C-alpha positions as a Markdown table, in Angstrom:
| # | Residue | x | y | z |
|---|---|---|---|---|
| 1 | Met | 252.9 | 73.5 | -103.5 |
| 2 | Leu | 253.3 | 77.0 | -102.0 |
| 3 | Phe | 255.6 | 79.7 | -103.2 |
| 4 | Asn | 256.6 | 80.3 | -99.6 |
| 5 | Ser | 257.9 | 76.8 | -98.9 |
| 6 | Tyr | 261.3 | 75.2 | -98.9 |
| 7 | Ile | 260.3 | 72.6 | -101.4 |
| 8 | Phe | 259.3 | 75.2 | -103.9 |
| 9 | Ile | 262.2 | 77.7 | -103.4 |
| 10 | Leu | 265.1 | 75.2 | -103.0 |
| 11 | Val | 264.0 | 72.3 | -105.2 |
| 12 | Phe | 261.1 | 72.9 | -107.6 |
| 13 | Leu | 262.0 | 76.4 | -108.9 |
| 14 | Pro | 265.8 | 75.8 | -109.4 |
| 15 | Thr | 265.2 | 72.5 | -111.1 |
| 16 | Thr | 262.5 | 73.9 | -113.4 |
| 17 | Leu | 264.6 | 76.9 | -114.3 |
| 18 | Phe | 267.6 | 74.8 | -115.1 |
| 19 | Ile | 265.7 | 72.4 | -117.4 |
| 20 | Phe | 263.8 | 75.2 | -119.1 |
| 21 | His | 266.7 | 77.4 | -119.9 |
| 22 | Val | 269.0 | 74.5 | -121.0 |
| 23 | Leu | 266.4 | 73.5 | -123.5 |
| 24 | Arg | 265.7 | 77.1 | -124.5 |
| 25 | Thr | 269.3 | 78.2 | -125.1 |
| 26 | Ser | 269.9 | 75.0 | -127.2 |
| 27 | Gly | 267.1 | 76.0 | -129.5 |
| 28 | Arg | 264.6 | 73.4 | -128.5 |
| 29 | His | 261.8 | 75.8 | -127.9 |
| 30 | Arg | 258.9 | 73.4 | -128.1 |
| 31 | Met | 260.6 | 71.1 | -125.6 |
| 32 | Ala | 261.2 | 74.0 | -123.3 |
| 33 | Thr | 257.5 | 75.0 | -123.5 |
| 34 | Ala | 256.5 | 71.4 | -122.9 |
| 35 | Ala | 258.8 | 71.0 | -119.9 |
| 36 | Leu | 257.4 | 74.2 | -118.4 |
| 37 | Ala | 253.8 | 72.9 | -118.9 |
| 38 | Phe | 254.7 | 69.6 | -117.3 |
| 39 | Ala | 256.4 | 71.3 | -114.4 |
| 40 | Ser | 253.2 | 73.4 | -113.9 |
| 41 | Leu | 251.1 | 70.2 | -113.8 |
| 42 | Val | 253.5 | 68.8 | -111.2 |
| 43 | Phe | 253.2 | 72.0 | -109.2 |
| 44 | Tyr | 249.4 | 71.8 | -109.2 |
| 45 | Gly | 249.3 | 68.0 | -108.7 |
| 46 | Trp | 251.5 | 68.3 | -105.6 |
| 47 | Trp | 248.5 | 69.6 | -103.7 |
| 48 | Ser | 245.9 | 67.1 | -105.0 |
| 49 | Leu | 246.0 | 64.5 | -107.8 |
| 50 | Gln | 242.2 | 64.5 | -107.9 |
| 51 | Ala | 242.2 | 68.3 | -108.5 |
| 52 | Leu | 244.8 | 67.8 | -111.2 |
| 53 | Leu | 242.5 | 65.3 | -112.9 |
| 54 | Leu | 239.7 | 67.8 | -112.8 |
| 55 | Leu | 242.0 | 70.5 | -114.3 |
| 56 | Leu | 242.9 | 68.1 | -117.1 |
| 57 | Ile | 239.3 | 67.2 | -117.9 |
| 58 | Leu | 238.2 | 70.9 | -117.9 |
| 59 | Met | 241.2 | 71.8 | -120.0 |
| 60 | Ala | 240.4 | 69.2 | -122.6 |
| 61 | Ala | 236.7 | 70.0 | -122.7 |
| 62 | Asn | 237.4 | 73.8 | -123.2 |
| 63 | Tyr | 240.1 | 73.1 | -125.8 |
| 64 | Ala | 237.6 | 71.0 | -127.8 |
| 65 | Val | 235.0 | 73.8 | -127.7 |
| 66 | Val | 237.5 | 76.5 | -128.7 |
| 67 | Trp | 238.9 | 74.3 | -131.5 |
| 68 | Arg | 235.5 | 73.8 | -132.9 |
| 69 | Leu | 234.6 | 77.5 | -132.6 |
| 70 | Leu | 237.8 | 78.5 | -134.5 |
| 71 | Arg | 237.0 | 76.1 | -137.3 |
| 72 | Ser | 233.2 | 76.6 | -137.6 |
| 73 | Ala | 232.1 | 78.7 | -140.5 |
| 74 | Ala | 230.9 | 82.2 | -139.9 |
| 75 | Gly | 227.5 | 81.4 | -141.2 |
| 76 | Thr | 226.8 | 78.7 | -138.6 |
| 77 | Ala | 225.7 | 81.2 | -136.1 |
| 78 | Arg | 223.4 | 78.8 | -134.2 |
| 79 | Leu | 226.1 | 76.2 | -133.8 |
| 80 | Arg | 228.6 | 78.8 | -132.6 |
| 81 | Leu | 226.2 | 80.2 | -130.1 |
| 82 | Ala | 225.3 | 76.7 | -128.8 |
| 83 | Leu | 229.0 | 75.9 | -128.5 |
| 84 | Val | 229.9 | 79.0 | -126.5 |
| 85 | Val | 226.8 | 78.8 | -124.3 |
| 86 | Thr | 227.5 | 75.1 | -123.6 |
| 87 | Gly | 231.2 | 75.9 | -122.8 |
| 88 | Val | 230.5 | 78.8 | -120.5 |
| 89 | Ala | 227.6 | 77.0 | -118.7 |
| 90 | Gly | 229.8 | 73.9 | -118.2 |
| 91 | Asn | 232.5 | 75.9 | -116.6 |
| 92 | Leu | 230.0 | 77.7 | -114.4 |
| 93 | Leu | 228.3 | 74.4 | -113.4 |
| 94 | Val | 231.6 | 72.9 | -112.3 |
| 95 | Leu | 232.5 | 76.1 | -110.3 |
| 96 | Gly | 229.0 | 76.2 | -108.8 |
| 97 | Tyr | 229.1 | 72.6 | -107.7 |
| 98 | Phe | 232.5 | 72.8 | -106.0 |
| 99 | Lys | 232.1 | 76.3 | -104.6 |
| 100 | Tyr | 228.4 | 77.0 | -104.1 |
| 101 | Ser | 226.5 | 73.7 | -103.7 |
| 102 | Asn | 226.6 | 73.7 | -99.9 |
| 103 | Phe | 225.8 | 77.5 | -99.8 |
| 104 | Phe | 222.6 | 76.9 | -101.8 |
| 105 | Leu | 221.7 | 73.8 | -99.8 |
| 106 | Glu | 222.2 | 75.7 | -96.5 |
| 107 | Asn | 220.0 | 78.5 | -97.7 |
| 108 | Trp | 217.4 | 76.2 | -99.1 |
| 109 | Ser | 217.3 | 74.3 | -95.8 |
| 110 | Ala | 216.8 | 77.6 | -93.9 |
| 111 | Leu | 214.0 | 78.8 | -96.2 |
| 112 | Ser | 212.1 | 75.5 | -96.5 |
| 113 | Gly | 212.6 | 74.3 | -92.9 |
| 114 | Thr | 213.7 | 70.9 | -94.2 |
| 115 | Lys | 217.0 | 69.2 | -93.2 |
| 116 | Val | 219.3 | 68.8 | -96.2 |
| 117 | Asp | 222.5 | 66.7 | -96.3 |
| 118 | Phe | 225.4 | 68.8 | -97.3 |
| 119 | Val | 227.8 | 67.7 | -100.1 |
| 120 | Ala | 231.2 | 66.6 | -99.2 |
| 121 | Val | 233.3 | 68.7 | -101.6 |
| 122 | Val | 236.8 | 70.2 | -101.4 |
| 123 | Leu | 237.3 | 73.4 | -103.5 |
| 124 | Pro | 240.2 | 72.8 | -105.9 |
| 125 | Leu | 242.9 | 75.5 | -105.6 |
| 126 | Gly | 242.7 | 78.1 | -108.3 |
| 127 | Leu | 239.3 | 76.9 | -109.7 |
| 128 | Ser | 237.8 | 80.4 | -109.5 |
| 129 | Phe | 240.8 | 82.0 | -111.3 |
| 130 | Phe | 241.4 | 79.5 | -114.1 |
| 131 | Thr | 237.6 | 79.2 | -114.7 |
| 132 | Phe | 237.5 | 83.0 | -115.5 |
| 133 | Gln | 240.4 | 82.6 | -117.8 |
| 134 | Lys | 238.8 | 79.8 | -119.8 |
| 135 | Ile | 235.5 | 81.6 | -120.0 |
| 136 | Ala | 237.3 | 84.7 | -121.4 |
| 137 | Leu | 239.0 | 82.5 | -124.0 |
| 138 | Leu | 235.7 | 80.9 | -125.0 |
| 139 | Val | 233.9 | 84.2 | -125.4 |
| 140 | Asp | 236.8 | 85.7 | -127.4 |
| 141 | Ala | 236.9 | 82.7 | -129.7 |
| 142 | Tyr | 233.2 | 83.0 | -130.3 |
| 143 | Glu | 233.6 | 86.7 | -131.1 |
| 144 | Gly | 236.6 | 86.1 | -133.4 |
| 145 | Arg | 239.3 | 87.7 | -131.2 |
| 146 | Val | 241.6 | 84.6 | -130.8 |
| 147 | Arg | 244.6 | 84.9 | -133.0 |
| 148 | His | 247.3 | 82.6 | -131.4 |
| 149 | Phe | 246.1 | 79.1 | -130.5 |
| 150 | Asp | 247.8 | 75.8 | -130.5 |
| 151 | Leu | 247.5 | 72.8 | -128.2 |
| 152 | Leu | 250.8 | 73.2 | -126.4 |
| 153 | Gly | 250.4 | 77.0 | -126.0 |
| 154 | Tyr | 246.9 | 76.4 | -124.7 |
| 155 | Ile | 248.1 | 73.9 | -122.1 |
| 156 | Leu | 250.7 | 76.3 | -120.8 |
| 157 | Phe | 248.2 | 79.2 | -120.8 |
| 158 | Val | 245.9 | 77.2 | -118.6 |
| 159 | Thr | 248.5 | 75.6 | -116.3 |
| 160 | Phe | 251.3 | 78.2 | -116.1 |
| 161 | Phe | 252.2 | 77.8 | -112.5 |
| 162 | Pro | 253.2 | 81.4 | -111.5 |
| 163 | Gln | 249.6 | 82.5 | -112.0 |
| 164 | Leu | 247.6 | 79.3 | -111.8 |
| 165 | Ile | 246.5 | 79.4 | -108.2 |
| 166 | Ala | 245.6 | 83.0 | -107.4 |
| 167 | Gly | 246.2 | 85.1 | -110.5 |
| 168 | Pro | 246.8 | 87.6 | -112.0 |
| 169 | Ile | 243.8 | 86.6 | -114.2 |
| 170 | Val | 245.6 | 86.7 | -117.5 |
| 171 | His | 244.1 | 87.2 | -120.9 |
| 172 | His | 245.1 | 84.8 | -123.7 |
| 173 | Ser | 246.3 | 87.7 | -125.9 |
| 174 | Glu | 248.8 | 88.8 | -123.3 |
| 175 | Val | 250.7 | 85.5 | -122.8 |
| 176 | Met | 250.1 | 83.0 | -125.6 |
| 177 | Pro | 252.1 | 85.0 | -128.2 |
| 178 | Gln | 255.0 | 85.1 | -125.6 |
| 179 | Phe | 255.2 | 81.3 | -125.7 |
| 180 | Ala | 257.0 | 81.5 | -129.0 |
| 181 | Leu | 260.4 | 81.6 | -127.3 |
| 182 | Ser | 263.6 | 83.1 | -128.5 |
| 183 | Asp | 267.0 | 81.3 | -127.9 |
| 184 | Ser | 267.8 | 83.6 | -124.9 |
| 185 | Met | 266.3 | 86.1 | -122.6 |
| 186 | Arg | 267.5 | 89.4 | -121.3 |
| 187 | Lys | 269.6 | 89.4 | -118.1 |
| 188 | Lys | 267.6 | 92.4 | -116.9 |
| 189 | Asp | 264.4 | 90.5 | -117.1 |
| 190 | Phe | 265.8 | 87.7 | -115.0 |
| 191 | Ala | 267.2 | 90.0 | -112.4 |
| 192 | Gln | 264.0 | 92.0 | -112.3 |
| 193 | Gly | 262.0 | 88.8 | -111.8 |
| 194 | Leu | 264.3 | 87.7 | -109.0 |
| 195 | Val | 263.9 | 91.1 | -107.2 |
| 196 | Leu | 260.1 | 91.0 | -107.6 |
| 197 | Phe | 259.9 | 87.5 | -106.3 |
| 198 | Val | 261.9 | 88.4 | -103.2 |
| 199 | Ile | 259.9 | 91.5 | -102.6 |
| 200 | Gly | 256.7 | 89.5 | -102.9 |
| 201 | Leu | 258.0 | 86.8 | -100.6 |
| 202 | Ser | 259.0 | 89.4 | -98.0 |
| 203 | Lys | 255.5 | 91.0 | -98.2 |
| 204 | Lys | 253.9 | 87.6 | -97.4 |
| 205 | Val | 256.4 | 86.1 | -94.9 |
| 206 | Leu | 257.7 | 89.2 | -93.1 |
| 207 | Val | 254.7 | 91.5 | -93.2 |
| 208 | Ala | 251.3 | 89.8 | -93.9 |
| 209 | Asp | 252.0 | 86.7 | -91.6 |
| 210 | Thr | 253.3 | 89.0 | -88.9 |
| 211 | Ile | 250.4 | 91.4 | -88.8 |
| 212 | Ala | 247.9 | 88.5 | -88.8 |
| 213 | Gln | 248.3 | 88.2 | -85.0 |
| 214 | Phe | 246.4 | 91.5 | -84.6 |
| 215 | Val | 243.5 | 90.4 | -86.8 |
| 216 | Gly | 242.3 | 87.2 | -85.1 |
| 217 | Pro | 241.4 | 88.1 | -81.5 |
| 218 | Ala | 238.7 | 90.7 | -82.2 |
| 219 | Phe | 237.1 | 88.9 | -85.2 |
| 220 | Asp | 237.2 | 85.5 | -83.4 |
| 221 | Ala | 235.6 | 87.1 | -80.4 |
| 222 | Ala | 232.8 | 88.6 | -82.6 |
| 223 | Ala | 232.3 | 85.2 | -84.2 |
| 224 | Val | 231.2 | 83.8 | -80.8 |
| 225 | Gly | 229.0 | 86.8 | -79.9 |
| 226 | Lys | 231.4 | 88.9 | -77.9 |
| 227 | Leu | 231.6 | 92.7 | -78.5 |
| 228 | Pro | 235.1 | 94.0 | -78.9 |
| 229 | Ser | 236.1 | 97.5 | -77.8 |
| 230 | Ser | 236.2 | 100.3 | -80.3 |
| 231 | Ala | 240.0 | 100.3 | -80.3 |
| 232 | Gln | 240.2 | 96.5 | -80.6 |
| 233 | Ala | 237.8 | 96.5 | -83.5 |
| 234 | Trp | 239.6 | 99.3 | -85.4 |
| 235 | Thr | 243.0 | 97.7 | -84.8 |
| 236 | Ala | 241.7 | 94.4 | -86.2 |
| 237 | Ala | 240.0 | 96.0 | -89.2 |
| 238 | Leu | 243.1 | 98.0 | -90.1 |
| 239 | Ala | 245.4 | 95.1 | -89.5 |
| 240 | Tyr | 243.2 | 92.9 | -91.8 |
| 241 | Thr | 243.2 | 95.7 | -94.4 |
| 242 | Leu | 247.0 | 95.6 | -94.4 |
| 243 | Gln | 247.3 | 91.9 | -94.1 |
| 244 | Leu | 245.1 | 91.3 | -97.2 |
| 245 | Tyr | 247.0 | 93.9 | -99.2 |
| 246 | Phe | 250.5 | 92.6 | -98.4 |
| 247 | Asp | 249.4 | 89.0 | -98.7 |
| 248 | Phe | 247.7 | 89.2 | -102.1 |
| 249 | Ser | 249.9 | 91.9 | -103.6 |
| 250 | Gly | 252.8 | 89.8 | -102.4 |
| 251 | Tyr | 251.5 | 86.8 | -104.2 |
| 252 | Ser | 251.0 | 88.9 | -107.4 |
| 253 | Asp | 254.5 | 90.3 | -107.2 |
| 254 | Met | 255.8 | 86.7 | -106.8 |
| 255 | Ala | 253.8 | 85.5 | -109.7 |
| 256 | Ile | 255.0 | 88.4 | -112.0 |
| 257 | Gly | 258.6 | 87.8 | -110.8 |
| 258 | Leu | 258.5 | 84.0 | -111.4 |
| 259 | Ala | 257.0 | 84.6 | -114.9 |
| 260 | Leu | 259.9 | 87.0 | -115.7 |
| 261 | Leu | 262.4 | 84.3 | -114.7 |
| 262 | Phe | 261.0 | 82.3 | -117.7 |
| 263 | Gly | 260.8 | 85.4 | -120.0 |
| 264 | Ile | 257.1 | 85.9 | -119.7 |
| 265 | Arg | 255.5 | 89.2 | -118.7 |
| 266 | Leu | 252.2 | 89.0 | -116.8 |
| 267 | Pro | 249.9 | 92.0 | -116.3 |
| 268 | Ala | 250.2 | 94.2 | -113.3 |
| 269 | Asn | 247.6 | 93.6 | -110.6 |
| 270 | Phe | 248.1 | 96.3 | -108.0 |
| 271 | Asn | 248.9 | 100.0 | -108.2 |
| 272 | Ser | 248.8 | 101.4 | -104.6 |
| 273 | Pro | 245.0 | 101.0 | -104.3 |
| 274 | Tyr | 245.0 | 102.5 | -100.8 |
| 275 | Lys | 246.2 | 105.8 | -102.2 |
| 276 | Ala | 243.0 | 106.0 | -104.3 |
| 277 | Leu | 241.0 | 109.3 | -104.2 |
| 278 | Asn | 237.7 | 107.6 | -104.8 |
| 279 | Ile | 236.2 | 104.1 | -105.1 |
| 280 | Ile | 236.3 | 104.1 | -108.9 |
| 281 | Glu | 240.1 | 104.7 | -108.7 |
| 282 | Phe | 240.4 | 102.1 | -106.0 |
| 283 | Trp | 239.0 | 99.4 | -108.4 |
| 284 | Arg | 241.3 | 100.6 | -111.1 |
| 285 | Gln | 244.2 | 99.9 | -108.8 |
| 286 | Trp | 243.1 | 96.9 | -106.7 |
| 287 | His | 243.1 | 93.4 | -108.2 |
| 288 | Met | 243.3 | 95.1 | -111.6 |
| 289 | Thr | 242.9 | 91.9 | -113.7 |
| 290 | Leu | 239.7 | 90.9 | -111.8 |
| 291 | Ser | 238.3 | 94.4 | -112.3 |
| 292 | Arg | 239.1 | 94.1 | -116.0 |
| 293 | Phe | 237.4 | 90.8 | -116.3 |
| 294 | Leu | 234.3 | 91.9 | -114.5 |
| 295 | Arg | 234.1 | 95.0 | -116.7 |
| 296 | Asp | 234.7 | 93.3 | -120.1 |
| 297 | Tyr | 232.8 | 90.1 | -119.5 |
| 298 | Leu | 230.0 | 91.1 | -117.1 |
| 299 | Tyr | 229.4 | 94.8 | -116.8 |
| 300 | Val | 229.7 | 95.6 | -120.6 |
| 301 | Pro | 227.5 | 92.7 | -121.7 |
| 302 | Leu | 224.9 | 93.8 | -119.2 |
| 303 | Gly | 224.7 | 97.1 | -121.0 |
| 304 | Gly | 227.4 | 99.1 | -119.1 |
| 305 | Asn | 226.5 | 102.8 | -119.2 |
| 306 | Arg | 224.8 | 102.7 | -122.6 |
| 307 | Arg | 221.2 | 102.4 | -121.4 |
| 308 | Gly | 220.8 | 105.4 | -119.1 |
| 309 | Glu | 222.0 | 106.3 | -115.6 |
| 310 | Val | 219.6 | 104.1 | -113.7 |
| 311 | Arg | 220.5 | 101.0 | -115.7 |
| 312 | Arg | 224.2 | 101.9 | -115.3 |
| 313 | Tyr | 223.9 | 101.9 | -111.5 |
| 314 | Leu | 221.9 | 98.7 | -111.5 |
| 315 | Asn | 224.6 | 97.1 | -113.7 |
| 316 | Leu | 227.3 | 98.2 | -111.3 |
| 317 | Leu | 225.4 | 96.7 | -108.4 |
| 318 | Val | 224.8 | 93.4 | -110.2 |
| 319 | Thr | 228.5 | 93.2 | -111.3 |
| 320 | Met | 229.9 | 93.8 | -107.9 |
| 321 | Val | 227.4 | 91.5 | -106.1 |
| 322 | Leu | 228.4 | 88.7 | -108.5 |
| 323 | Gly | 232.1 | 89.7 | -108.0 |
| 324 | Gly | 231.5 | 89.4 | -104.2 |
| 325 | Leu | 229.9 | 86.0 | -104.7 |
| 326 | Trp | 232.9 | 84.9 | -106.8 |
| 327 | His | 235.1 | 85.5 | -103.8 |
| 328 | Gly | 233.3 | 83.2 | -101.6 |
| 329 | Ala | 230.0 | 81.3 | -100.9 |
| 330 | Ala | 228.7 | 83.3 | -98.0 |
| 331 | Trp | 226.3 | 86.2 | -97.5 |
| 332 | Thr | 229.2 | 88.3 | -96.1 |
| 333 | Phe | 230.9 | 88.2 | -99.5 |
| 334 | Val | 227.6 | 89.1 | -101.2 |
| 335 | Leu | 227.2 | 92.1 | -98.9 |
| 336 | Trp | 230.8 | 93.1 | -99.4 |
| 337 | Gly | 230.2 | 93.2 | -103.2 |
| 338 | Ala | 226.9 | 95.0 | -102.8 |
| 339 | Leu | 228.6 | 97.7 | -100.6 |
| 340 | His | 231.2 | 98.3 | -103.3 |
| 341 | Gly | 228.4 | 98.4 | -106.0 |
| 342 | Ile | 226.6 | 101.0 | -103.9 |
| 343 | Phe | 229.9 | 102.9 | -103.4 |
| 344 | Leu | 230.6 | 102.9 | -107.1 |
| 345 | Ala | 227.0 | 104.1 | -107.9 |
| 346 | Ile | 227.4 | 106.9 | -105.4 |
| 347 | Asn | 230.8 | 107.8 | -106.8 |
| 348 | His | 229.4 | 108.0 | -110.4 |
| 349 | Leu | 226.4 | 110.0 | -109.2 |
| 350 | Trp | 228.6 | 112.5 | -107.3 |
| 351 | Ile | 230.8 | 113.0 | -110.4 |
| 352 | Ala | 227.7 | 113.7 | -112.4 |
| 353 | Leu | 226.2 | 116.1 | -109.9 |
| 354 | Arg | 229.4 | 117.9 | -108.8 |
| 355 | Pro | 229.6 | 120.4 | -111.8 |
| 356 | Gln | 225.9 | 121.3 | -111.3 |
| 357 | Ile | 226.5 | 122.5 | -107.7 |
| 358 | Gly | 229.7 | 124.3 | -108.6 |
| 359 | Leu | 232.2 | 121.9 | -107.1 |
| 360 | Ile | 235.4 | 120.8 | -108.7 |
| 361 | Gly | 237.5 | 117.7 | -108.2 |
| 362 | Pro | 240.1 | 117.2 | -105.4 |
| 363 | Ser | 242.7 | 119.6 | -106.7 |
| 364 | Asn | 244.4 | 120.8 | -103.5 |
| 365 | Phe | 246.0 | 119.0 | -100.5 |
| 366 | Phe | 243.0 | 119.3 | -98.2 |
| 367 | Thr | 240.4 | 118.1 | -100.7 |
| 368 | Arg | 242.6 | 115.3 | -101.8 |
| 369 | Phe | 243.2 | 114.3 | -98.1 |
| 370 | Val | 239.5 | 114.3 | -97.4 |
| 371 | Ser | 238.8 | 112.2 | -100.6 |
| 372 | Arg | 241.5 | 109.7 | -99.8 |
| 373 | Thr | 240.3 | 109.4 | -96.2 |
| 374 | Ile | 236.7 | 108.8 | -97.1 |
| 375 | Thr | 237.7 | 106.2 | -99.7 |
| 376 | Phe | 240.0 | 104.4 | -97.3 |
| 377 | Val | 237.4 | 104.3 | -94.5 |
| 378 | Ala | 234.8 | 102.9 | -96.9 |
| 379 | Val | 237.2 | 100.2 | -98.1 |
| 380 | Val | 238.1 | 99.3 | -94.5 |
| 381 | Thr | 234.5 | 99.1 | -93.5 |
| 382 | Ala | 233.7 | 96.8 | -96.4 |
| 383 | Trp | 236.6 | 94.6 | -95.5 |
| 384 | Val | 234.9 | 93.8 | -92.2 |
| 385 | Phe | 232.3 | 91.8 | -94.1 |
| 386 | Phe | 235.0 | 90.2 | -96.2 |
| 387 | Arg | 236.8 | 88.9 | -93.1 |
| 388 | Ala | 233.9 | 88.2 | -90.7 |
| 389 | Ala | 232.8 | 84.7 | -90.0 |
| 390 | Asp | 229.1 | 85.6 | -90.5 |
| 391 | Leu | 226.8 | 88.5 | -90.7 |
| 392 | Asn | 226.2 | 88.7 | -87.0 |
| 393 | Ser | 229.9 | 89.0 | -86.2 |
| 394 | Ala | 230.3 | 91.6 | -88.9 |
| 395 | Val | 227.6 | 93.7 | -87.3 |
| 396 | Leu | 229.3 | 93.3 | -83.9 |
| 397 | Met | 232.6 | 94.5 | -85.4 |
| 398 | Leu | 230.9 | 97.5 | -87.1 |
| 399 | Arg | 229.1 | 98.4 | -83.9 |
| 400 | Ala | 232.4 | 98.4 | -82.0 |
| 401 | Met | 234.0 | 100.5 | -84.7 |
| 402 | Ala | 231.1 | 103.0 | -84.5 |
| 403 | Gly | 231.9 | 103.5 | -80.8 |
| 404 | Val | 229.3 | 101.1 | -79.2 |
| 405 | Gly | 232.0 | 98.7 | -78.1 |
| 406 | Gly | 232.5 | 96.2 | -75.3 |
| 407 | His | 235.7 | 94.6 | -74.3 |
| 408 | Val | 237.6 | 91.5 | -75.2 |
| 409 | Glu | 240.6 | 90.4 | -73.2 |
| 410 | Ala | 243.8 | 91.5 | -74.9 |
| 411 | Thr | 246.1 | 88.7 | -76.2 |
| 412 | Met | 248.8 | 91.0 | -77.6 |
| 413 | Asp | 250.7 | 94.2 | -76.9 |
| 414 | Ala | 248.2 | 96.9 | -78.1 |
| 415 | Ala | 251.0 | 99.6 | -78.3 |
| 416 | Tyr | 253.1 | 97.3 | -80.5 |
| 417 | Gly | 250.1 | 96.6 | -82.7 |
| 418 | Leu | 249.4 | 100.3 | -83.1 |
| 419 | Glu | 253.0 | 101.1 | -84.0 |
| 420 | Thr | 253.1 | 98.2 | -86.6 |
| 421 | Ile | 249.9 | 99.4 | -88.2 |
| 422 | Thr | 251.1 | 103.0 | -88.3 |
| 423 | Val | 254.4 | 102.1 | -90.0 |
| 424 | Leu | 252.7 | 99.9 | -92.6 |
| 425 | Leu | 250.0 | 102.5 | -93.3 |
| 426 | Ala | 252.8 | 105.0 | -93.9 |
| 427 | Ile | 254.4 | 102.5 | -96.4 |
| 428 | Val | 251.2 | 101.9 | -98.4 |
| 429 | Trp | 250.3 | 105.6 | -98.4 |
| 430 | Phe | 253.6 | 107.3 | -99.2 |
| 431 | Ala | 256.2 | 104.7 | -100.5 |
| 432 | Pro | 256.4 | 103.7 | -104.1 |
| 433 | Asn | 254.9 | 100.3 | -104.8 |
| 434 | Ser | 257.0 | 97.3 | -105.8 |
| 435 | Leu | 256.2 | 97.6 | -109.5 |
| 436 | Glu | 257.2 | 101.3 | -109.5 |
| 437 | Leu | 260.3 | 100.4 | -107.5 |
| 438 | Thr | 261.5 | 97.8 | -109.9 |
| 439 | Ala | 260.5 | 99.8 | -113.1 |
| 440 | Tyr | 258.1 | 96.9 | -114.1 |
| 441 | Ala | 255.1 | 99.2 | -114.4 |
| 442 | Phe | 253.6 | 102.6 | -113.4 |
| 443 | Ala | 257.0 | 104.4 | -114.0 |
| 444 | Lys | 257.0 | 108.0 | -112.7 |
| 445 | Lys | 259.6 | 110.7 | -113.4 |
| 446 | Arg | 260.6 | 111.4 | -109.8 |
| 447 | Ala | 264.2 | 112.2 | -109.0 |
| 448 | Ala | 264.0 | 110.6 | -105.6 |
| 449 | Leu | 262.6 | 107.4 | -107.0 |
| 450 | Asn | 265.0 | 107.3 | -109.9 |
| 451 | Arg | 267.9 | 107.2 | -107.4 |
| 452 | Ile | 266.7 | 104.0 | -105.8 |
| 453 | Arg | 264.8 | 102.3 | -108.6 |
| 454 | Phe | 266.0 | 98.9 | -109.8 |
| 455 | Glu | 267.3 | 99.3 | -113.4 |
| 456 | Gly | 269.1 | 95.9 | -113.8 |
| 457 | Pro | 271.1 | 93.9 | -114.2 |
| 458 | Met | 271.5 | 93.4 | -110.5 |
| 459 | Ser | 273.5 | 96.2 | -108.8 |
| 460 | Pro | 275.5 | 95.5 | -105.7 |
| 461 | His | 273.1 | 97.3 | -103.3 |
| 462 | Trp | 270.1 | 95.6 | -104.8 |
| 463 | Ala | 271.9 | 92.2 | -104.5 |
| 464 | Ile | 272.7 | 92.9 | -100.8 |
| 465 | Val | 269.1 | 94.0 | -100.0 |
| 466 | Cys | 267.6 | 91.0 | -101.9 |
| 467 | Gly | 270.0 | 88.6 | -100.3 |
| 468 | Leu | 269.2 | 89.8 | -96.8 |
| 469 | Leu | 265.5 | 89.7 | -97.4 |
| 470 | Leu | 265.6 | 86.2 | -98.8 |
| 471 | Ala | 267.7 | 85.0 | -95.9 |
| 472 | Phe | 265.2 | 86.5 | -93.4 |
| 473 | Cys | 262.3 | 84.9 | -95.3 |
| 474 | Leu | 264.0 | 81.5 | -95.4 |
| 475 | Met | 264.5 | 81.6 | -91.7 |
| 476 | Ser | 260.8 | 82.5 | -91.2 |
| 477 | Leu | 259.4 | 79.6 | -93.2 |
| 478 | Thr | 259.3 | 77.1 | -90.4 |
| 479 | Gln | 255.5 | 77.6 | -90.2 |
| 480 | Val | 254.3 | 77.9 | -93.7 |
| 481 | Ser | 250.9 | 79.7 | -94.1 |
| 482 | Glu | 248.6 | 79.7 | -97.1 |
| 483 | Phe | 247.9 | 82.8 | -99.1 |
| 484 | Leu | 244.5 | 84.4 | -98.1 |
| 485 | Tyr | 243.2 | 84.2 | -101.7 |
| 486 | Phe | 243.6 | 80.5 | -101.7 |
| 487 | Gln | 240.3 | 80.5 | -99.8 |
| 488 | Phe | 238.5 | 82.1 | -102.7 |
């Protein structure tokens, strides 16, 4: 079931909200939590009953391991280590089978020269996301950081439908204590959640799906060996950069908004990443919950920056390569991750060398503009690998972007595409993001922003804006499209 579908907006969501809040306001908190967990299972099972069965099996297996870890004596170090290693390895094996088996078979076939039959597997939606959440819970249980844990809360933590499919990647300490519900919730939270849901839906339906038409032609041409022109390649690369941002940040806004409708606060996932002055800042603002997971459960255990500069750069590279592979089973994703690992290493090296050569940070308009431009171009260049069908088509796109372009027959109005991209770039560079605008996070003391910021409960002008946006979205749902991160 998709957030951007009639069945979800007009049937599933109102029904779930009604049942949940009737139970909650009558004091039957456990029943309300159970109803929400059951609704989340229905939400996931709507897509595939087989995938739901896999989710239930993994959920039960992980619960058994965590339960045993929490009840094992501190002195049984070997048993605890064996439990956590078994749990983490089991999760990774399942993820590896569904996501990477054909990738490894394809590469083995190419290296060995033998014909290998591929495995007929369908990647369950959200497997990458909820696998990371369960691994974090296992590791924290092993290290004694789990405080709130009961079966019903655990089931809802794993299945909570607003963030089940594509994040944010939540930490158990952020949400499980919130499942101890009160009899009522604040009207402001409900209104704020509704506003965020509508903004996120608008990002997806009215922006991301619209700009997608400028992405396909050049990338599709490169996929069959045709060389686009420089203008076509840059238009497609910039359009995809914007499509991905509005699509995924739109999903995250919708997830946060939906969770608020049930009185649950999820972590922020985006903070205007295209305004970043360097690549380190970009990763602190793009897909923030993934960056946090990679830092806490991969980069730091590898040694982080505690074993010298060379090891630090190697750890960054390994972390980002594995982060790229997590996104998809293809060499394009591996190279995308490697590029960002190299960018991060260069960024850290530059920060270390800058004082020695008498340079300071980007403190004035010109230096900030140059820093932001370099960062944005690096991000756009790396997105080419993220979107390209294979390495050859990525190389063709980059050649065209470098000025060595050919020509692909135009399938849309180039002027309209340029105007659309320009307007959207102005929005992501200069406008407040949705979480700033709704006062959910990243609050800034700016008079101009304070005049338009949502403060809740719903004011008349916000009600009108949200009503119109929702109406436009509902009229545009005749052709429902999946979110881009459903592929990962």
